[in-house]
C-alpha angles and dihedrals in degrees: 000000000000107000095186092054093049091051090052092050091049090049092051092047091050092049091047091048092047093049091048090051093047093045092052091045098048099026092114091055100051097078096046090049091052091048091051092049091050091048092050090050091049090047093057097037101039115009101046094047089049092050089049091048091052092048090049090049091051091050091049089049092053090049093048090048090053091050090049090050091052091050091049092050091046090050093049092047093050092046091057095045123107102231094192091054091046092052091049092049091046091052091048093047090047089055091048093050107014120207089226139028099290102199093163091052091048093051092046091049094050091045094048095048094044091055093047092047094046098238132127126231117221125174117358133184131203123213102189100173122209106355096193098045116113110234096192113118096015116136097211115064111247116233147189116232118216126187114204133191105212124191120200146085115309090248091052092048090051090049089051090053092048091052092048089058087059098047139101126274096045113252144175126213107224103174136018119186108186122193120166110301094346134070137184112219128188113205132184116209112198132214136171130199119236115251111265130213135062119320114242104237090199094061114105117249111229121207120228114279120227092260089053092050090048090052092049090050090049092051091047089056089061090075132233121279095168091107095044110115120231101275115203106265097218111022092172113355098167099033094123096056108029108001091234127123123229136176123178118178119178125186126197126183117210 
């Protein structure tokens, strides 16, 4: 008699009997449990992804509606704009703050204001800075520094300085050295390159605010010297003493 074999048979019979008893006892729960498991699997594999896809679609719809609203507002704003007026204002603002080093505009401005103020311009010196440096994206406005020797009464020199502050291109007087009927003035003329790169068509177009309109009107009141020819800066600088004319312009790049 093989005792081990008999023990195994008994063990198998017990397991089989236990399984049959448990099966008969919980038979009615097996199918619902299987259905629940399948439902849970479907919930994670199908339902949840579908819900996420619907939510993403709703979010994209909101974004597209916002873009459409921006485009509609831009279209309406552009439709109501006066293009001739915009072109005129752009030209005026470009003269006020040129996109490049506007040497001709600087010379014309100095010449025009010197004639109006009744002063004479003697020697002058340009400091143009780095010619090859790209100014786009810089925070501080780049500038061209000019040193002028001005001949005239102190009141006329002061009037010349005042008029320069209301001239195009935009400038700042940094130093004035007055001595008798002559003065040495250092001026910075500013410029700023236009932004480069493609325009984002989805960006909203904003109309000028009241403060912007007021600034444009103020700049317009300065007058236009774009058509003023280059007047000789010193037609007769030493006329009182020797009756001879001289003009010495030196330019240095740093």
